[in-house]
C-alpha positions, 0 to 999 in steps of 0.5 A: 979828924975828917973821914970819908963817908964810905970808910968803915971803922973795924973793931977786931976782937980775936977769940981768947986762946984760939991759935988760928984766930989771926988766920981767920982775920987774915982771911977776912982782910983778904976778902975786904981787899978783893971787894975793894972796901975802904976801912981802918981797923983797930984790934982790941987787947981784951973785951973791955977795950972794945968799948973804948975803941968803938967810942973812939971810931965814932968820935972820929967821924966813922959812920959805919962801925963794924965789929968782928966778934961775938955778942960780948964784943958787939955789946961793948961796941954798942955801949961805946957808940952810945956813950959818944952822944945822941947825934952820933947814935943817929948817924952811925950804923953798926954791923957785925962779922960774927966771930965769937963764942956766942953770936946769937944776935948775928944768927937772928939775922941769918949771919954765921961765923963760918961764912964771913964772906956773906957778912961782908957782902951784907955790909957792902949792900948797906941796908940798914934797919932801926932796931930796938935797944934794951937799957938797964939803969941802976942807982949806985950809992952816992953816984949818978944813975949808971946805965948799960945797953943790950941787944940780945938779952939780960940774964939774972940768976943761974944762966948769968952765973953760968956765963960768969963761971965759964969766963973764969974757967976758960981763962984757967983752962984756955980750952972750950971743952974743959971750960964747959965741963968744969963749969957744969962741975962748979955749978953744983956748988953754987946756989940754984935759986934766988929770992927775987922781987920784980914788977912787969906789966900788972904782975908783981913777982916775989918768990924763989926763982932760978933764972930770969931772961929779958930778951930784946932778941932770942936770948940764947933760946930762952925768949925764942918769940922775941924780935928786936923791932916791935918795941917789946921785951920778952921775959921768961921766968924759970922757977925751981924745977926738980932735977928731972925737969931740969934735964927736960928743960935743957932738952927743950931749950936745945930744940927751941921748945923752951917755953913749953916747960912747966917751970917756965912762965912767959911774959911780954912787956916794955919794962921790968922793975927789979926791987931786989934780985937777991945779989944774983949775978946779972949778964948783958949779952953774955957779959957779966955786969959787976955793978948791977945792983937793985933797984934796977929798971930794964926798958926798951928803946924802940928803933933806936939803933941803925944796924946793918942787916941782910 
């Protein structure tokens, strides 16, 4: 299949349970027509299908692939594109029009869901930058090494568990507010800490840990100093604080001072090796990875993806 070099391939990932989701996409399409953008689009049935659709577009010659969605959709598209092959990775440019429950990676570049026109204008300008991509590798029993890529962060432990609970409760309630409050309630019935054993730099950590965030970018505020173009991963390790300090930690997280908390220890590294994560929940860019077992090797590939930025 021959595709014009300037033609975009768009993957539209609607918000689950949002009635006005289609209206937002119609508004984006109207602006694309005003700007005379040449594009084809496919709509995902669910988050899992985004990966297949992005791979299909990349394999069929589209060299500008745009995701209309949040961090989870962007993660799926990333993994779909990278599954096609090395040559495609070098030729394809990935862009985003943020539209999801979490848009952390888009916000890093100053893009916001409420201003889709700015996002389209950024894509039209076509300025690309090679950004770092994180990769997680695990060895499944009796199978070859499995790997998943990420742009924002990997969470191991409590935060990943919150993501998992939130997804389940959202499918049940269909409302964001009810999902949030029911997730907080259910969290009290889950373990708050896990015995983990992992290595980074010259340190070997083998103790009870509440949550670990390995950030390629800001990691939802847990790795606020991280940038996706220095070939490094920022890691925040949260030990088990007292209840009062937990609320203090949440306040610091909201105000961008998370690393000031006494229970948080920060690192910068190129590689993290999990020897045992205690069967803790693992999420990549907010998407729970059900096959994440140990040993698990997490590293960064510097300047590995063409990403369209302002």
